[in-house]
N, C-alpha and C positions, 0 to 999 in steps of 0.2 A: 394782698396777702403779706407782702413784705412790710407794709405800713403797720399791720397788726403785730408782726414780730418786733418791729422797732419800738412800738409802744409797750410791749410786754417784756422786752429785754433791754434795759437801759444801756448796757455795754455795747450793744450791737452797732449803733451808729458811730461812736468814736473808733471802734475797732475797724469798721468798714472804711472810714476815711483814712486811717493810718495804713492799713494793708493795701488799699487801692493805690495810695501814693508809693508805697514800698514796691509794688509790682510795676507800676508805671515808670518809676525811676530806673528800672532794669529792663524795660521794654518787654515784659512777659505778661502783659495785661490784655493782649488782643487775641480773642478767640480764633480769628482767621489766620494767625501765625502760631497756633498751638498753645497760646497762653491762657490764663485764667481771667475770664470776663467778669463783669460786675455781678451778674446774677449767680453764677457758679460760686464766686467768692462769698457772697452773702449766704448762700445755702451752706457752705462749708463752715462759716462762722456760727450760723444758727445751730447747726448740728453739734458743733463743739460746745456751745453754751448750754444746749439742752442736756448733754451728757454731764457737763460740769455741774449744772444746777442739781441734777439727780444725785451725783456723788456728794455734793455739799449737804444736800438734804439728809442723806444717809449718815453723814457725820454729825448731824445735829446743828448745822449752821443756818438752816433755812434755805429755801429754794428761790427766793425772790430776786437774788442777784444784786440787791442793794449794797451788800458788803464787799462786792468785788473790787479788787485793786486792778486798774487797767494795765499797769505794767506787768503784773503777775499773769494776767490773762493773755497778754501779747506773748510773753515767754512760753506759756503753756500751749498756745495755738501753734507757735513755731515748732515746739517740741513734738506735738502730736503729728502734724503733717510733714515734719522734717525727719523724724526718727521713728516714731512709734506706729504710725498707721500702716496697715498691711494692704497696699493697693491691689495686690494680686487676688486676694481672696474676698475682700470686704467691700460692700456697697453701702451707700449712705441714703437714709430717708429722714426727712424732717416731719413726716406725718406722724400722728398719734404720739406726740411729745418726743419724737426722735428715736430712731433705732438703727442698728447696723443689720445688714442681711448678707448671706453668702451669695457672691456673684454667680456661682454655679447652681444655685437653687433652681428647682424645676420650673417654677413660674417666673423666674427672673433671668435665667441664662440667655434666653432669646434676645432680651433687650439690653443686658448689661455686661455680658461676657464677650470680649473681643479677642478671638484666638490669635490674631496677628499682633495685638498689643495687650498682653495679659496684665501688664502693670498700669493700665489706664485707670483713671479715677472714675468710678461709677457713682453718679449722684442722681437720684430719682427726682423728677419734676413733680412737686406736690400737686400741681394742677393737672398733670397727666402722668400717672405712675408707670406708664410704659415708655416714657421718654427719658433718655439719659442726657442730663444737662452737661455732664463731663465728657461726652463722647469726642468733642472737638479739641480737648486740651491734650494734644499728643506730646507736648513737652513737659508733662507732669513730673517725670522722673528727674529732669534737670531742675525744675522748680522746687521739687522736694529737697534737692541738695542745697538750693539757695536758702530755703527755710532752715535747714540744718545748720548751715554756716552762720546765718543771722542769729539763731538761737545760741550757738556756742560763743559768738562775738558778744552778745548781750550778757551772757552768763559770766564772762570774764570781768564785767564791771559791777556785778551785783553779788559775787561770791568772794569769800575770804581766800587769799588776800586780794582786795579789790584794786583794780586798775584805776588810776586817777583820770578824770575827764571832765570837761566843762558841761557836756551834755551826753548822757548815755544813749538817748534815742538817735542822736546825730551819728552814732557809730554805724547805724544801718540805714538811716534816712538822710540823704544829702540835703542840707539846708537850701531852701529856695531864696530868691532875691528878696522876697517880702520878709522871710524869717530873718535874713541878715540885717535888713533895715530896722526891724523891731529890736534886734539885739543891740545895734548901735544906739538906737533911741533910749533903750533901757540903760545902757552904760553911761550915756550922757546925763540922763536924769539922776542916776545914782551918784555920778561925779559931782553934779550940782548940789545934791543933798549933802554929800560929804564935805564939799567946799564951804557950804553955808554953816555947817556945824563947826568947822575949823575956824571960820571967821568969828563966830560967836565966842569960841573958846579963847581966841587970841585977844 
């Protein structure tokens, strides 16, 4: 199923890689400690892209997703789940091109409403509509605040007046050792290129 979503939604794969690393770097990616696991994260992204495609189609942009800007999508994802989404009242389904449902709805309440944790994230398993994939993510309110903070951090670097930075994404994603090596290699190669041009000019 997820392979079909990957094929039909070009932004899904890069957003998944980026957000998995974002969660892992903060140790909020493990379901057994109340974090967001891979499957739950992918369903959240799929739902987000489904609603985004529908909104863009209504605006006349087309619903293929080919025009999507990944940076803009990342910002919008963080804004949705960090600021706008109502975890208390709303459940998520990716079936039938994606829709939201009231968690207290008569045929949903038994499976998706948690009286002890009303702010839990309710995400229907598309392979079993009575199963809540989000049931174990008991730290979702803290994670929502992390999304909120990341959204506002990125916004500071893409809004006027813009903050200066070498890498906007590095403000929320700590560079790995491999990234650092690539950056050094890039700087060396650009230095050589610049040195060569100076040598020719002199």
